[in-house]
KEKE-479873 format. One record per residue: residue in one letter; x negated, y negated, z of N, C-alpha, C in turn; chain; residue number from 1. Coordinates in Angstrom, 2 decimals, always signed. Last residue first. Example, Ala and Ser with C-alpha at 12.3 -4.5 7.8 and 13.67 -1.06 7.14 Angstrom:
2
+-----+---------+---------+---------+---------+----------+---------+---------+---------+---------+-------+-----+
! res !  n_east ! n_north !    n_up ! ca_east ! ca_north !   ca_up !  c_east ! c_north !    c_up ! chain !   n !
+-----+---------+---------+---------+---------+----------+---------+---------+---------+---------+-------+-----+
!   s !  -12.85 !   +2.25 !   +7.08 !  -13.67 !    +1.06 !   +7.14 !  -12.90 !   -0.03 !   +7.87 !     A !   2 !
!   a !  -13.19 !   +5.69 !   +7.80 !  -12.30 !    +4.50 !   +7.80 !  -13.20 !   +3.30 !   +7.80 !     A !   1 !
+-----+---------+---------+---------+---------+----------+---------+---------+---------+---------+-------+-----+
END
This chain:
126
+-----+---------+---------+---------+---------+----------+---------+---------+---------+---------+-------+-----+
! res !  n_east ! n_north !    n_up ! ca_east ! ca_north !   ca_up !  c_east ! c_north !    c_up ! chain !   n !
+-----+---------+---------+---------+---------+----------+---------+---------+---------+---------+-------+-----+
!   s !  -21.71 !  +14.90 !  +14.97 !  -22.86 !   +15.78 !  +15.23 !  -23.58 !  +15.40 !  +16.49 !     A ! 126 !
!   a !  -18.22 !  +15.19 !  +14.50 !  -19.35 !   +14.42 !  +15.01 !  -20.50 !  +15.36 !  +15.33 !     A ! 125 !
!   a !  -17.08 !  +16.76 !  +11.50 !  -17.11 !   +16.69 !  +12.96 !  -18.34 !  +15.90 !  +13.39 !     A ! 124 !
!   p !  -16.18 !  +14.86 !   +8.61 !  -17.00 !   +15.88 !   +9.28 !  -16.94 !  +15.68 !  +10.80 !     A ! 123 !
!   k !  -12.75 !  +14.33 !   +7.72 !  -14.09 !   +13.82 !   +8.04 !  -14.87 !  +14.87 !   +8.81 !     A ! 122 !
!   a !  -10.27 !  +15.44 !   +7.46 !  -11.29 !   +15.78 !   +6.45 !  -12.67 !  +15.32 !   +6.84 !     A ! 121 !
!   l !   -8.72 !  +14.39 !   +9.46 !   -8.96 !   +15.83 !   +9.45 !  -10.11 !  +16.21 !   +8.52 !     A ! 120 !
!   a !   -8.71 !  +11.71 !   +8.68 !   -9.26 !   +12.09 !   +9.99 !   -9.57 !  +13.58 !  +10.05 !     A ! 119 !
!   v !   -7.39 !  +11.96 !   +6.25 !   -8.78 !   +11.50 !   +6.27 !   -9.44 !  +11.88 !   +7.59 !     A ! 118 !
!   a !   -4.89 !  +12.76 !   +7.20 !   -5.64 !   +13.64 !   +6.30 !   -7.12 !  +13.25 !   +6.28 !     A ! 117 !
!   a !   -4.12 !  +10.51 !   +8.67 !   -4.34 !   +11.78 !   +9.36 !   -5.16 !  +12.73 !   +8.50 !     A ! 116 !
!   i !   -3.85 !   +8.72 !   +6.54 !   -4.84 !    +8.45 !   +7.60 !   -5.15 !   +9.74 !   +8.36 !     A ! 115 !
!   f !   -1.75 !   +9.96 !   +5.20 !   -3.04 !    +9.81 !   +4.53 !   -4.15 !   +9.55 !   +5.56 !     A ! 114 !
!   l !   +0.25 !   +9.68 !   +7.14 !   -0.19 !   +11.03 !   +6.75 !   -1.54 !  +10.97 !   +6.04 !     A ! 113 !
!   a !   +0.53 !   +6.92 !   +7.15 !   +0.06 !    +7.59 !   +8.37 !   -0.43 !   +9.00 !   +8.05 !     A ! 112 !
!   q !   +1.51 !   +6.64 !   +4.56 !   +0.25 !    +5.98 !   +4.92 !   -0.33 !   +6.63 !   +6.18 !     A ! 111 !
!   f !   +3.95 !   +7.93 !   +4.63 !   +2.85 !    +8.62 !   +3.99 !   +1.50 !   +7.94 !   +4.28 !     A ! 110 !
!   p !   +5.89 !   +6.24 !   +5.65 !   +5.20 !    +7.15 !   +6.58 !   +4.01 !   +7.88 !   +5.95 !     A ! 109 !
!   l !   +6.68 !   +4.91 !   +3.13 !   +5.94 !    +4.23 !   +4.21 !   +5.24 !   +5.20 !   +5.17 !     A ! 108 !
!   r !   +8.31 !   +6.33 !   +1.40 !   +6.86 !    +6.35 !   +1.16 !   +6.07 !   +5.77 !   +2.33 !     A ! 107 !
!   a !  +10.88 !   +5.76 !   +2.12 !  +10.38 !    +7.11 !   +2.42 !   +8.87 !   +7.19 !   +2.24 !     A ! 106 !
!   w !  +11.09 !   +3.24 !   +1.01 !  +11.14 !    +3.38 !   +2.47 !  +10.57 !   +4.74 !   +2.89 !     A ! 105 !
!   p !  +11.05 !   +3.80 !   -1.72 !   +9.93 !    +3.05 !   -1.12 !   +9.91 !   +3.12 !   +0.41 !     A ! 104 !
!   v !  +13.53 !   +5.42 !   -1.83 !  +12.21 !    +5.97 !   -2.12 !  +11.07 !   +5.13 !   -1.53 !     A ! 103 !
!   w !  +16.00 !   +4.20 !   -1.56 !  +15.41 !    +4.82 !   -0.37 !  +13.97 !   +5.26 !   -0.60 !     A ! 102 !
!   a !  +16.81 !   +3.35 !   -4.10 !  +16.40 !    +2.35 !   -3.10 !  +15.71 !   +2.96 !   -1.88 !     A ! 101 !
!   p !  +15.44 !   +5.40 !   -6.75 !  +16.49 !    +5.06 !   -5.78 !  +15.94 !   +4.14 !   -4.68 !     A ! 100 !
!   a !  +13.49 !   +3.81 !   -9.34 !  +13.66 !    +4.85 !   -8.32 !  +14.82 !   +4.44 !   -7.40 !     A !  99 !
!   p !  +13.93 !   +2.99 !  -12.78 !  +13.95 !    +2.64 !  -11.36 !  +14.19 !   +3.85 !  -10.45 !     A !  98 !
!   h !  +12.42 !   +2.78 !  -15.39 !  +12.94 !    +4.00 !  -14.78 !  +12.99 !   +3.79 !  -13.26 !     A !  97 !
!   e !  +11.59 !   +0.23 !  -15.93 !  +12.34 !    +0.93 !  -16.98 !  +13.00 !   +2.21 !  -16.45 !     A !  96 !
!   p !  +10.03 !   -0.46 !  -13.73 !  +11.37 !    -1.03 !  -13.86 !  +12.22 !   -0.36 !  -14.94 !     A !  95 !
!   d !   +8.08 !   +1.22 !  -11.84 !   +8.44 !    +1.34 !  -13.26 !   +9.87 !   +0.83 !  -13.44 !     A !  94 !
!   l !   +8.00 !   +0.30 !   -9.26 !   +6.74 !    +0.56 !   -9.96 !   +6.97 !   +0.64 !  -11.46 !     A !  93 !
!   q !  +10.09 !   -2.25 !   -8.05 !  +10.00 !    -0.98 !   -8.78 !   +8.63 !   -0.84 !   -9.43 !     A !  92 !
!   v !  +10.82 !   -3.57 !   -4.96 !   +9.98 !    -3.69 !   -6.14 !   +9.85 !   -2.31 !   -6.78 !     A !  91 !
!   q !  +12.44 !   -4.24 !   -2.73 !  +12.88 !    -3.25 !   -3.72 !  +12.15 !   -3.43 !   -5.05 !     A !  90 !
!   a !  +11.52 !   -5.73 !   -0.69 !  +11.92 !    -6.47 !   -1.89 !  +12.44 !   -5.55 !   -2.99 !     A !  89 !
!   i !  +10.94 !   -3.64 !   +1.15 !  +11.86 !    -4.74 !   +1.50 !  +12.40 !   -5.42 !   +0.26 !     A !  88 !
!   a !   +9.14 !   -1.96 !   -0.30 !  +10.39 !    -1.44 !   +0.27 !  +11.39 !   -2.57 !   +0.53 !     A !  87 !
!   m !   +7.06 !   -3.68 !   -1.01 !   +7.72 !    -2.89 !   -2.04 !   +9.08 !   -2.39 !   -1.55 !     A !  86 !
!   h !   +6.24 !   -4.55 !   +1.50 !   +6.83 !    -5.50 !   +0.55 !   +7.62 !   -4.76 !   -0.53 !     A !  85 !
!   v !   +5.13 !   -2.13 !   +2.40 !   +6.29 !    -2.71 !   +3.10 !   +7.00 !   -3.69 !   +2.17 !     A !  84 !
!   k !   +3.02 !   -1.88 !   +0.60 !   +4.04 !    -0.83 !   +0.65 !   +5.30 !   -1.34 !   +1.34 !     A !  83 !
!   a !   +1.58 !   -4.13 !   +1.27 !   +2.12 !    -4.02 !   -0.09 !   +3.21 !   -2.96 !   -0.13 !     A !  82 !
!   p !   +0.80 !   -3.52 !   +3.92 !   +1.74 !    -4.62 !   +3.65 !   +2.33 !   -4.59 !   +2.24 !     A !  81 !
!   f !   -1.07 !   -1.35 !   +3.42 !   +0.26 !    -1.09 !   +3.99 !   +1.23 !   -2.27 !   +3.78 !     A !  80 !
!   v !   -3.61 !   -1.86 !   +2.66 !   -2.60 !    -1.87 !   +1.60 !   -1.19 !   -1.61 !   +2.13 !     A !  79 !
!   a !   -5.02 !   -1.70 !   +5.10 !   -5.01 !    -2.96 !   +4.34 !   -3.91 !   -2.99 !   +3.28 !     A !  78 !
!   v !   -4.75 !   +0.98 !   +5.83 !   -4.15 !    -0.06 !   +6.67 !   -4.00 !   -1.36 !   +5.88 !     A !  77 !
!   y !   -6.23 !   +2.13 !   +3.77 !   -4.82 !    +2.50 !   +3.94 !   -4.08 !   +1.48 !   +4.81 !     A !  76 !
!   l !   -8.76 !   +0.95 !   +4.32 !   -8.05 !    +0.67 !   +3.06 !   -6.56 !   +0.99 !   +3.19 !     A !  75 !
!   a !   -9.40 !   +2.11 !   +6.78 !   -9.26 !    +0.65 !   +6.68 !   -8.48 !   +0.27 !   +5.42 !     A !  74 !
!   v !   -9.56 !   +4.78 !   +5.93 !   -8.57 !    +4.40 !   +6.94 !   -8.33 !   +2.89 !   +6.87 !     A !  73 !
!   l !  -11.72 !   +4.53 !   +4.15 !  -10.39 !    +4.89 !   +3.64 !   -9.30 !   +4.55 !   +4.64 !     A !  72 !
!   g !  -13.80 !   +3.90 !   +5.93 !  -13.42 !    +2.96 !   +4.87 !  -12.04 !   +3.25 !   +4.33 !     A !  71 !
!   f !  -13.97 !   +6.24 !   +7.41 !  -13.59 !    +5.00 !   +8.09 !  -13.14 !   +3.96 !   +7.07 !     A !  70 !
!   s !  -14.75 !   +7.97 !   +5.29 !  -13.54 !    +8.22 !   +6.07 !  -13.06 !   +6.95 !   +6.77 !     A !  69 !
!   a !  -17.19 !   +6.87 !   +4.48 !  -16.07 !    +6.91 !   +3.55 !  -14.75 !   +7.12 !   +4.29 !     A !  68 !
!   l !  -18.71 !   +7.38 !   +6.80 !  -18.48 !    +6.00 !   +6.35 !  -17.27 !   +5.94 !   +5.42 !     A !  67 !
!   r !  -18.69 !  +10.18 !   +6.68 !  -18.09 !    +9.49 !   +7.84 !  -17.78 !   +8.04 !   +7.48 !     A !  66 !
!   q !  -19.99 !  +10.70 !   +4.20 !  -18.61 !   +11.11 !   +4.44 !  -17.96 !  +10.39 !   +5.62 !     A !  65 !
!   a !  -22.59 !  +10.30 !   +3.49 !  -21.70 !    +9.14 !   +3.44 !  -20.26 !   +9.46 !   +3.84 !     A !  64 !
!   r !  -23.97 !  +12.67 !   +3.46 !  -24.48 !   +11.61 !   +4.35 !  -23.54 !  +10.41 !   +4.43 !     A !  63 !
!   p !  -22.45 !  +14.16 !   +1.45 !  -22.48 !   +14.51 !   +2.88 !  -22.93 !  +13.38 !   +3.80 !     A !  62 !
!   i !  -20.32 !  +12.93 !   -0.83 !  -21.74 !   +12.83 !   -0.47 !  -21.86 !  +13.05 !   +1.04 !     A !  61 !
!   l !  -17.65 !  +12.80 !   -1.24 !  -18.35 !   +13.98 !   -1.76 !  -19.83 !  +13.99 !   -1.44 !     A !  60 !
!   l !  -16.81 !  +10.36 !   -0.37 !  -16.37 !   +11.54 !   +0.39 !  -17.10 !  +12.80 !   -0.03 !     A !  59 !
!   l !  -17.65 !   +8.64 !   -2.35 !  -18.51 !    +8.80 !   -1.16 !  -18.08 !   +9.98 !   -0.29 !     A !  58 !
!   a !  -15.46 !   +8.74 !   -4.08 !  -16.72 !    +9.36 !   -4.48 !  -17.63 !   +9.60 !   -3.27 !     A !  57 !
!   g !  -13.63 !   +7.30 !   -2.51 !  -13.35 !    +8.68 !   -2.90 !  -14.62 !   +9.41 !   -3.30 !     A !  56 !
!   l !  -14.91 !   +4.84 !   -2.40 !  -14.76 !    +5.61 !   -1.16 !  -14.43 !   +7.07 !   -1.46 !     A !  55 !
!   g !  -14.77 !   +4.14 !   -5.18 !  -16.03 !    +4.23 !   -4.46 !  -15.94 !   +5.08 !   -3.20 !     A !  54 !
!   i !  -11.98 !   +4.21 !   -5.73 !  -12.94 !    +5.01 !   -6.51 !  -14.23 !   +5.22 !   -5.72 !     A !  53 !
!   e !  -11.02 !   +2.40 !   -3.79 !  -10.53 !    +3.77 !   -3.84 !  -11.49 !   +4.68 !   -4.59 !     A !  52 !
!   a !  -12.41 !   +0.08 !   -4.51 !  -12.62 !    +0.67 !   -3.18 !  -12.16 !   +2.12 !   -3.17 !     A !  51 !
!   a !  -11.34 !   -0.38 !   -7.04 !  -12.77 !    -0.10 !   -6.91 !  -13.08 !   +0.55 !   -5.56 !     A !  50 !
!   g !   -8.69 !   -0.90 !   -6.23 !   -9.00 !    +0.22 !   -7.12 !  -10.46 !   +0.62 !   -7.04 !     A !  49 !
!   s !   -9.03 !   -3.21 !   -4.71 !   -8.53 !    -1.99 !   -4.05 !   -8.80 !   -0.76 !   -4.92 !     A !  48 !
!   v !   -9.99 !   -4.92 !   -6.73 !  -10.81 !    -4.64 !   -5.54 !  -10.34 !   -3.36 !   -4.86 !     A !  47 !
!   w !   -7.82 !   -4.91 !   -8.53 !   -9.14 !    -4.44 !   -8.97 !  -10.01 !   -4.07 !   -7.77 !     A !  46 !
!   v !   -5.85 !   -6.01 !   -6.88 !   -5.66 !    -4.66 !   -7.45 !   -7.00 !   -4.09 !   -7.90 !     A !  45 !
!   l !   -6.93 !   -8.51 !   -6.44 !   -6.73 !    -7.61 !   -5.30 !   -6.53 !   -6.17 !   -5.77 !     A !  44 !
!   g !   -6.81 !   -9.51 !   -9.04 !   -8.11 !    -9.30 !   -8.39 !   -8.00 !   -8.36 !   -7.20 !     A !  43 !
!   e !   -4.06 !   -9.70 !   -9.39 !   -4.85 !    -8.83 !  -10.26 !   -6.20 !   -8.51 !   -9.62 !     A !  42 !
!   p !   -3.30 !  -11.62 !   -7.39 !   -2.87 !   -10.21 !   -7.31 !   -3.70 !   -9.26 !   -8.18 !     A !  41 !
!   w !   -4.26 !  -14.22 !   -6.17 !   -4.91 !   -13.44 !   -7.21 !   -4.57 !  -11.94 !   -7.14 !     A !  40 !
!   p !   -3.15 !  -14.39 !   -2.72 !   -3.68 !   -14.97 !   -3.96 !   -4.24 !  -13.90 !   -4.90 !     A !  39 !
!   l !   -0.02 !  -13.52 !   -1.23 !   -1.45 !   -13.25 !   -1.40 !   -1.95 !  -13.82 !   -2.73 !     A !  38 !
!   g !   +2.70 !  -13.84 !   -1.16 !   +1.87 !   -14.83 !   -0.48 !   +0.37 !  -14.64 !   -0.69 !     A !  37 !
!   p !   +3.90 !  -11.57 !   -2.40 !   +3.80 !   -12.84 !   -3.11 !   +2.91 !  -13.89 !   -2.45 !     A !  36 !
!   p !   +2.16 !   -8.43 !   -2.16 !   +3.06 !    -9.43 !   -1.57 !   +2.83 !  -10.82 !   -2.17 !     A !  35 !
!   v !   +1.99 !   -6.31 !   -4.91 !   +1.21 !    -7.22 !   -4.06 !   +2.16 !   -8.26 !   -3.48 !     A !  34 !
!   i !   +3.47 !   -4.87 !   -6.71 !   +3.74 !    -4.64 !   -5.29 !   +2.89 !   -5.51 !   -4.36 !     A !  33 !
!   r !   +2.59 !   -5.62 !   -9.26 !   +3.98 !    -5.91 !   -8.86 !   +4.19 !   -5.77 !   -7.37 !     A !  32 !
!   v !   +0.06 !   -4.52 !   -9.41 !   +0.18 !    -5.97 !   -9.30 !   +1.58 !   -6.33 !   -8.80 !     A !  31 !
!   f !   +0.75 !   -1.87 !   -9.82 !   +0.07 !    -2.23 !   -8.58 !   +0.17 !   -3.74 !   -8.35 !     A !  30 !
!   p !   +1.89 !   -1.90 !  -12.38 !   +2.69 !    -1.46 !  -11.22 !   +2.06 !   -1.88 !   -9.89 !     A !  29 !
!   e !   -0.39 !   -3.01 !  -13.94 !   +0.88 !    -3.71 !  -13.75 !   +1.71 !   -3.21 !  -12.57 !     A !  28 !
!   p !   -2.73 !   -1.50 !  -14.45 !   -2.65 !    -2.31 !  -13.24 !   -1.27 !   -2.90 !  -12.94 !     A !  27 !
!   t !   -3.75 !   +1.07 !  -15.74 !   -2.38 !    +0.54 !  -15.75 !   -2.16 !   -0.29 !  -14.49 !     A !  26 !
!   l !   -6.56 !   +1.20 !  -15.44 !   -5.92 !    +1.62 !  -16.69 !   -4.51 !   +1.06 !  -16.84 !     A !  25 !
!   f !   -7.10 !   +0.31 !  -12.85 !   -7.74 !    -0.36 !  -14.00 !   -7.05 !   -0.02 !  -15.32 !     A !  24 !
!   h !   -5.63 !   +1.91 !  -11.21 !   -5.61 !    +0.47 !  -10.95 !   -6.20 !   -0.32 !  -12.12 !     A !  23 !
!   l !   -6.36 !   +4.46 !  -12.00 !   -5.10 !    +3.92 !  -12.51 !   -4.98 !   +2.41 !  -12.27 !     A !  22 !
!   t !   -8.63 !   +4.78 !  -10.43 !   -8.79 !    +4.61 !  -11.88 !   -7.52 !   +4.04 !  -12.50 !     A !  21 !
!   g !   -7.42 !   +5.23 !   -7.96 !   -8.24 !    +4.04 !   -8.17 !   -8.44 !   +3.74 !   -9.65 !     A !  20 !
!   v !   -6.28 !   +7.73 !   -8.43 !   -5.41 !    +6.57 !   -8.20 !   -6.19 !   +5.27 !   -8.41 !     A !  19 !
!   g !   -8.71 !   +9.24 !   -8.78 !   -7.64 !    +9.20 !   -9.78 !   -6.75 !   +7.98 !   -9.64 !     A !  18 !
!   v !  -10.08 !   +8.82 !   -6.40 !  -10.71 !    +8.42 !   -7.67 !   -9.64 !   +8.32 !   -8.76 !     A !  17 !
!   m !   -8.19 !   +9.93 !   -4.64 !   -8.56 !    +8.52 !   -4.53 !   -9.21 !   +8.03 !   -5.83 !     A !  16 !
!   a !   -8.05 !  +12.63 !   -5.50 !   -6.84 !   +11.78 !   -5.49 !   -7.22 !  +10.31 !   -5.47 !     A !  15 !
!   l !  -10.69 !  +13.46 !   -5.11 !  -10.10 !   +13.48 !   -6.45 !   -8.88 !  +12.58 !   -6.53 !     A !  14 !
!   a !  -10.87 !  +13.11 !   -2.31 !  -11.78 !   +12.41 !   -3.22 !  -11.19 !  +12.34 !   -4.62 !     A !  13 !
!   l !   -8.89 !  +14.86 !   -1.36 !   -8.79 !   +13.41 !   -1.13 !   -9.66 !  +12.63 !   -2.09 !     A !  12 !
!   v !  -10.03 !  +17.30 !   -2.23 !   -8.69 !   +16.90 !   -2.67 !   -8.51 !  +15.39 !   -2.51 !     A !  11 !
!   v !  -12.47 !  +17.24 !   -0.83 !  -12.47 !   +17.28 !   -2.30 !  -11.11 !  +16.82 !   -2.83 !     A !  10 !
!   r !  -11.55 !  +17.22 !   +1.84 !  -12.38 !   +16.12 !   +1.33 !  -12.36 !  +16.07 !   -0.20 !     A !   9 !
!   m !  -10.20 !  +19.67 !   +1.97 !   -9.45 !   +18.42 !   +2.15 !  -10.24 !  +17.24 !   +1.60 !     A !   8 !
!   v !  -12.39 !  +21.40 !   +1.73 !  -11.35 !   +21.40 !   +0.71 !  -10.55 !  +20.10 !   +0.77 !     A !   7 !
!   a !  -13.73 !  +20.73 !   +4.11 !  -14.40 !   +20.56 !   +2.82 !  -13.37 !  +20.51 !   +1.69 !     A !   6 !
!   r !  -11.87 !  +21.48 !   +6.05 !  -12.30 !   +20.07 !   +5.94 !  -12.93 !  +19.80 !   +4.58 !     A !   5 !
!   a !  -11.82 !  +24.24 !   +5.57 !  -10.60 !   +23.44 !   +5.37 !  -10.94 !  +21.96 !   +5.23 !     A !   4 !
!   r !  -14.45 !  +24.89 !   +6.35 !  -14.01 !   +25.11 !   +4.96 !  -12.77 !  +24.28 !   +4.65 !     A !   3 !
!   t !  -14.36 !  +24.26 !   +9.07 !  -15.30 !   +23.57 !   +8.20 !  -14.88 !  +23.71 !   +6.74 !     A !   2 !
!   m !  -12.58 !  +26.06 !  +10.15 !  -12.16 !   +24.67 !  +10.05 !  -13.08 !  +23.89 !   +9.11 !     A !   1 !
+-----+---------+---------+---------+---------+----------+---------+---------+---------+---------+-------+-----+
END
């Protein structure tokens, strides 16, 4: 199980750093899904991107893995309203190539899967 946790941590770390980097390289799709009632959508995208990069990197540092795991769970919960807004308002990440209407709804359960993956990847309590 220790090896599986280590592999899961590396996969999650790479995914989080990659997606977080996209928040800075191509912020427009992320800005589009910020719920309209929230202030400064660009800033929220930058903060969430920085959190994804930082927490993803921390997953690779043994002494910080538990903290990173809890931080990622909090982040997944914090961005869930954007995912719900995306589904309800049918916000397209790429308006030039719209996804079918069911796709954002199908993405919602993935937040729970990401949380489960982080829980599985975190080191066992010592």
